[in-house]
C-alpha positions as CSV (number, residue, x, y, z in Angstrom):
1,X,115.9,86.5,63.9
2,X,113.5,87.8,61.3
3,X,111.4,85.4,59.3
4,X,112.7,84.6,55.8
5,X,110.8,84.4,52.5
6,X,112.4,82.2,49.8
7,X,111.7,83.1,46.1
8,X,112.8,81.5,43.0
9,X,115.8,83.8,42.7
10,X,116.7,84.8,46.3
11,X,116.1,84.6,50.0
12,X,114.8,87.8,51.7
13,X,114.8,88.8,55.3
14,X,111.3,90.1,55.7
15,X,111.3,91.5,59.3
16,X,115.0,92.0,59.9
17,X,115.1,95.6,59.0
18,X,118.8,95.7,58.5
19,X,120.5,99.1,58.6
20,X,117.4,100.9,57.3
21,X,114.2,99.7,59.0
22,X,111.1,100.8,57.1
23,X,113.3,102.2,54.4
24,X,114.6,105.0,56.6
25,X,118.2,105.6,57.6
26,X,119.2,105.6,61.3
27,X,119.5,109.4,61.3
28,X,115.9,109.9,60.0
29,X,114.5,107.3,62.5
30,X,116.2,109.1,65.4
31,X,114.8,112.4,64.2
32,X,111.3,110.9,64.0
33,X,111.7,109.5,67.6
34,X,112.7,113.0,68.8
35,X,109.8,114.7,67.0
36,X,107.3,112.3,68.5
37,X,108.6,112.7,72.0
38,X,108.8,116.5,71.7
39,X,105.2,116.5,70.3
40,X,104.0,114.8,73.4
41,X,105.8,117.4,75.5
42,X,104.2,120.3,73.7
43,X,100.8,118.5,73.9
44,X,101.1,118.3,77.7
45,X,101.9,122.0,77.9
46,X,99.0,123.0,75.7
47,X,96.6,120.7,77.5
48,X,97.6,122.3,80.8
49,X,97.1,125.8,79.2
50,X,93.6,124.7,78.0
51,X,92.6,123.4,81.4
52,X,93.7,126.6,83.2
53,X,92.0,128.8,80.7
54,X,88.8,126.8,81.0
55,X,89.0,127.0,84.8
56,X,89.5,130.8,84.7
57,X,87.6,131.6,81.6
58,X,85.7,134.5,83.1
59,X,88.9,136.6,83.7
60,X,91.2,135.3,81.0
61,X,92.9,138.1,79.0
62,X,91.4,138.8,75.5
63,X,94.1,138.3,72.9
64,X,92.8,141.3,70.8
65,X,93.5,143.6,73.7
66,X,97.0,142.2,74.5
67,X,98.7,141.8,71.2
68,X,97.9,145.1,69.5
69,X,101.3,146.5,68.6
70,X,102.9,146.7,65.2
71,X,106.6,147.9,64.6
72,X,107.0,151.5,63.6
73,X,103.3,152.1,64.1
74,X,103.2,153.5,67.6
75,X,99.8,154.3,69.0
76,X,98.0,152.4,66.1
77,X,95.6,149.7,67.2
78,X,96.5,146.6,65.1
79,X,95.2,143.6,67.0
80,X,96.8,140.3,66.0
81,X,98.3,141.8,62.8
82,X,101.9,141.4,63.7
83,X,101.3,137.9,65.2
84,X,99.7,136.9,61.9
85,X,102.7,138.3,60.0
86,X,105.1,136.3,62.2
87,X,103.1,133.2,61.5
88,X,103.2,133.8,57.8
89,X,106.9,134.3,57.8
90,X,107.5,131.0,59.7
91,X,105.2,129.0,57.5
92,X,106.9,130.5,54.4
93,X,110.3,129.4,55.8
94,X,108.9,125.9,55.7
95,X,108.2,126.3,52.0
96,X,111.8,127.4,51.4
97,X,113.0,124.4,53.4
98,X,110.9,122.1,51.2
99,X,112.5,123.7,48.1
100,X,116.0,123.2,49.7
101,X,115.3,119.5,50.2
102,X,114.0,119.1,46.7
103,X,117.1,120.8,45.3
104,X,119.2,118.4,47.4
105,X,117.5,115.5,45.8
106,X,118.6,116.9,42.4
107,X,122.1,117.5,43.7
108,X,121.9,121.3,42.9
109,X,124.3,122.8,45.5
110,X,123.7,126.5,44.7
111,X,119.9,126.1,44.9
112,X,120.1,124.2,48.2
113,X,122.3,127.0,49.6
114,X,120.0,129.7,48.4
115,X,116.8,128.2,49.9
116,X,118.6,127.3,53.1
117,X,119.6,131.0,53.4
118,X,116.0,132.1,53.0
119,X,115.0,129.6,55.7
120,X,117.6,131.0,58.0
121,X,116.5,134.6,57.4
122,X,112.8,133.6,58.0
123,X,113.8,131.9,61.3
124,X,115.8,134.9,62.5
125,X,113.0,137.3,61.7
126,X,110.5,135.1,63.6
127,X,112.8,134.9,66.7
128,X,113.5,138.6,66.6
129,X,109.7,139.3,66.3
130,X,109.0,137.1,69.2
131,X,111.6,139.0,71.3
132,X,109.9,142.3,70.3
133,X,106.5,140.9,71.3
134,X,107.9,139.8,74.6
135,X,109.3,143.3,75.2
136,X,105.9,144.9,74.6
137,X,104.1,142.3,76.7
138,X,106.5,142.8,79.6
139,X,106.4,146.6,79.4
140,X,102.7,147.0,79.0
141,X,100.8,149.9,77.6
142,X,97.9,151.2,79.7
143,X,98.8,150.0,83.2
144,X,96.3,148.7,85.8
145,X,95.8,148.3,89.5
146,X,95.6,145.2,91.6
147,X,93.2,145.3,94.6
148,X,93.8,143.8,98.0
149,X,91.7,140.8,96.9
150,X,94.0,140.1,94.0
151,X,91.7,141.4,91.2
152,X,93.0,143.4,88.3
153,X,91.1,146.6,87.5
154,X,91.6,148.7,84.4
155,X,90.5,152.2,83.7
156,X,88.2,153.4,80.9
157,X,86.3,156.5,79.8
158,X,82.5,156.7,79.5
159,X,82.8,155.3,76.0
160,X,84.4,152.2,77.3
161,X,87.8,153.0,75.8
162,X,91.0,152.1,77.8
163,X,92.8,155.0,79.5
164,X,96.5,155.0,80.4
165,X,97.6,155.7,83.9
166,X,99.9,158.4,82.7
167,X,96.9,160.4,81.3
168,X,95.2,160.9,84.7
169,X,97.6,159.9,87.6
170,X,99.0,162.9,89.5
171,X,102.5,163.3,91.0
172,X,102.4,163.7,94.7
173,X,105.3,165.3,96.6
174,X,106.2,162.2,98.8
175,X,109.6,160.6,98.0
176,X,109.6,157.1,96.5
177,X,112.8,155.1,95.9
178,X,113.8,151.7,94.9
179,X,115.4,149.5,97.5
180,X,118.2,147.4,96.0
181,X,121.1,145.4,97.4
182,X,123.4,148.4,97.2
183,X,120.8,150.9,98.4
184,X,118.5,149.5,101.0
185,X,117.9,148.7,104.7
186,X,119.2,145.8,106.7
187,X,116.9,142.9,107.5
188,X,114.4,143.9,104.8
189,X,113.3,141.5,102.1
190,X,114.0,142.6,98.5
191,X,111.0,144.2,96.9
192,X,109.9,144.7,93.3
193,X,110.9,147.7,91.2
194,X,108.7,150.7,91.7
195,X,106.0,151.4,89.2
196,X,105.8,154.7,87.5
197,X,103.0,155.8,89.9
198,X,102.1,154.9,93.4
199,X,98.7,153.7,94.5
200,X,98.0,157.1,96.1
201,X,98.8,159.0,92.9
202,X,96.5,156.8,90.9
203,X,93.7,157.2,93.5
204,X,94.1,161.0,93.5
205,X,94.1,161.1,89.7
206,X,91.0,159.0,89.5
207,X,89.2,161.2,92.0
208,X,90.1,164.3,90.0
209,X,88.6,162.8,86.8
210,X,84.9,162.0,87.4
211,X,84.5,160.8,83.8
212,X,86.7,157.7,84.5
213,X,85.3,154.3,85.3
214,X,86.8,150.9,86.3
215,X,86.7,147.9,84.1
216,X,87.1,144.5,85.9
217,X,88.6,141.2,84.7
218,X,85.1,139.6,84.3
219,X,84.2,138.7,80.7
220,X,80.7,138.6,79.3
221,X,79.5,137.0,76.1
222,X,77.5,139.3,73.8
223,X,73.7,139.1,73.7
224,X,71.5,140.7,71.1
225,X,71.0,143.6,73.6
226,X,74.7,144.0,73.9
227,X,75.2,144.2,70.2
228,X,72.8,147.1,70.0
229,X,74.5,148.8,72.9
230,X,76.8,151.5,71.5
231,X,78.8,151.8,74.7
232,X,80.6,148.5,74.2
233,X,84.3,148.8,73.9
234,X,85.5,149.0,70.3
235,X,88.3,146.7,69.2
236,X,87.3,143.7,71.2
237,X,86.3,140.3,70.0
238,X,82.8,140.6,68.7
239,X,81.4,138.1,71.2
240,X,83.2,139.3,74.3
241,X,83.3,142.3,76.5
242,X,84.4,143.1,80.1
243,X,82.3,144.4,83.0
244,X,82.4,148.2,83.5
245,X,81.3,149.4,86.9
246,X,79.4,152.5,87.8
247,X,81.2,155.5,89.2
248,X,80.3,154.7,92.8
249,X,81.3,151.1,92.4
250,X,84.5,152.2,90.7
251,X,85.4,154.4,93.6
252,X,85.0,151.5,96.0
253,X,87.3,149.3,93.8
254,X,89.9,152.0,93.5
255,X,89.8,152.6,97.3
256,X,90.8,148.9,97.7
257,X,93.8,149.3,95.4
258,X,96.9,147.5,96.7
259,X,99.6,147.9,94.0
260,X,100.1,149.4,90.6
261,X,100.7,146.9,87.8
262,X,102.5,147.8,84.6
263,X,102.9,145.1,81.9
264,X,103.3,141.4,82.8
265,X,105.7,139.2,84.6
266,X,105.7,135.9,86.5
267,X,104.0,137.6,89.5
268,X,101.5,140.1,88.1
269,X,99.7,140.7,84.8
270,X,98.0,144.0,83.9
271,X,95.9,142.1,81.3
272,X,94.1,139.7,83.6
273,X,94.9,136.3,85.0
274,X,98.5,135.8,86.2
275,X,98.5,132.2,84.8
276,X,98.1,133.6,81.3
277,X,101.5,135.4,81.6
278,X,103.1,132.3,83.1
279,X,101.9,130.0,80.3
280,X,102.8,132.7,77.7
281,X,106.4,133.0,78.8
282,X,106.9,129.3,79.2
283,X,105.3,127.9,76.1
284,X,106.2,130.6,73.6
285,X,109.7,130.7,75.2
286,X,110.1,127.0,74.8
287,X,109.0,127.1,71.2
288,X,111.2,130.1,70.6
289,X,114.1,128.1,71.9
290,X,113.3,125.3,69.4
291,X,113.2,127.8,66.6
292,X,116.5,129.4,67.7
293,X,118.1,126.0,67.9
294,X,116.9,125.2,64.4
295,X,118.3,128.4,63.1
296,X,121.8,127.5,64.6
297,X,121.6,124.1,63.1
298,X,120.5,125.5,59.7
299,X,123.5,127.9,59.8
300,X,125.9,125.0,60.4
301,X,124.3,123.0,57.5
302,X,124.4,126.1,55.3
303,X,128.2,126.4,55.7
304,X,128.6,122.7,55.1
305,X,126.7,123.2,51.8
306,X,129.0,126.0,50.8
307,X,132.1,123.8,51.6
308,X,130.7,121.1,49.4
309,X,130.5,118.5,52.3
310,X,127.3,116.9,51.0
311,X,128.5,117.0,47.4
312,X,131.4,114.8,48.5
313,X,129.0,112.5,50.3
314,X,126.8,112.3,47.2
315,X,123.7,112.9,49.4
316,X,121.9,115.9,51.0
317,X,120.2,113.7,53.6
318,X,121.3,116.0,56.4
319,X,119.3,118.8,54.8
320,X,116.3,116.5,54.8
321,X,116.7,115.6,58.4
322,X,117.0,119.1,59.6
323,X,114.0,119.9,57.4
324,X,111.9,117.4,59.4
325,X,112.8,119.3,62.5
326,X,112.0,122.6,61.0
327,X,108.6,121.5,59.7
328,X,107.9,120.2,63.2
329,X,108.5,123.6,65.0
330,X,106.4,125.3,62.3
331,X,103.5,122.9,63.0
332,X,103.8,123.4,66.7
333,X,103.6,127.1,66.2
334,X,100.3,126.6,64.4
335,X,98.9,125.0,67.5
336,X,100.4,127.6,69.8
337,X,99.1,130.4,67.6
338,X,95.6,128.8,67.7
339,X,95.5,128.3,71.4
340,X,97.0,131.7,72.5
341,X,95.7,134.1,69.9
342,X,92.7,132.7,68.1
343,X,90.6,130.6,70.5
């Protein structure tokens, strides 16, 4: 039983809470409970990501090198531009959600429907953009080689600019074929799909191009001497650059090549540490699932608005509740964006 306070006019139940503890309805309270629990889940994921990055900081991929694509601008280096645009679109959808909630407080059905539609469009653009980003991340752009020791080596010219495998690898006459369930040999474990080039073809092409060098995963911080060195790779973070080997050292590394890596997956990553790809797929995928779920819920709410469901109830509280969820996924993306792309 809650304590009671007696006044001259009435008796009030101070701590009982009733049907709306702290002035919030049951639905809002449950949404807040969900948001807090989900926030703890994302916090754990990002903490694990931060720990792994700190542990492998010397070979962690540089975001400016990984996320360089922009739709309809093939071959143009635009590091982080599209990710920034995605972030802006998602944050702007939070603004339209606020306007929808405000219009609901004023019982303006048409305005609520309009702003909810804009929110849905923003969410769909973000999810589609994330899928496009995944496609480019998985496909890769330059290609790399993994050595027998598990290190990833990339190829650059004497100016330190990345070179694609297709620009120097040669086609050898030996036959290579994928082994699948329908086309394979008995008692042989399934193997990965073949890369565009074999290790021998990359080695032969590297030998035929003496101007090529190998760049390792190892990252260095710029010093004053580095900043004055014109051979640093353009387009990288101003305070980071990777180790470039001499020609003789490069030949030794290429001689230890084990497998050609194109793009990124849960086993290999042409950009650097394998853990980066694992965390990228898991955390951005988990967040993308939240956004997609929010879009589906928003669509349901949108049709209810058009049908006049909330006009009949005399309240648009459902819009406010889904708005809390939408603001949450937007806020989570700010942290994901900061951890993966900016830090």
